[in-house]
PARO-576195 format. One record per residue (C-alpha): x, y, z; residue in three letters. Coordinates in steps of 0.1 Angstrom, whole numbers, plus 5000, padded with zeros to 4 digits. Last residue first. Example, Ala and Ser with C-alpha at 12.3 -4.5 7.8 and 13.67 -1.06 7.14 Angstrom:
// residues 2
513749895071SER512349555078ALA
// end
This chain:
// residues 70
511638929172UNK511938939134UNK514938899110UNK514038929073UNK515938709051UNK516138809013UNK517238578984UNK518938708951UNK522138538960UNK522338688994UNK520538969012UNK519939009049UNK517439239065UNK517539349101UNK514239439118UNK514839249150UNK518539189156UNK521439049136UNK524838989154UNK527738989129UNK529638669136UNK530238579100UNK531738929096UNK532339039060UNK529039249055UNK528239429023UNK525839699032UNK522139719022UNK520739629056UNK523039319059UNK524639219026UNK526238889016UNK528438818986UNK531538989000UNK533838668995UNK534238659033UNK530438619037UNK530138349010UNK533238149024UNK532238159061UNK528538069052UNK529937759033UNK531937659063UNK529037709085UNK527137449065UNK524737389036UNK524137759027UNK520737939017UNK518637709040UNK517237989060UNK518637839092UNK522137829075UNK522238179063UNK520938299098UNK523738089116UNK526238269096UNK524838609104UNK524638549140UNK521238559157UNK520038809183UNK518238849216UNK517238499216UNK514438279198UNK514438529168UNK511938439141UNK513638409108UNK511538519079UNK512538409042UNK511938619011UNK512738448977UNK
// end
């Protein structure tokens, strides 16, 4: 499933993006899936929940894709 998140600000943090896309229930869930190495940003495993995502970034988690658009 591919989801697009439209940025309201200059960036969105990784944990917020997972939550906004409905892939995790809460910030706590986001923290665990990210710290467990289950989330990729632009093809690289990302461990920082606060990673800033900008226009054009692609997040992958559990077979789902989130496209970040300005």
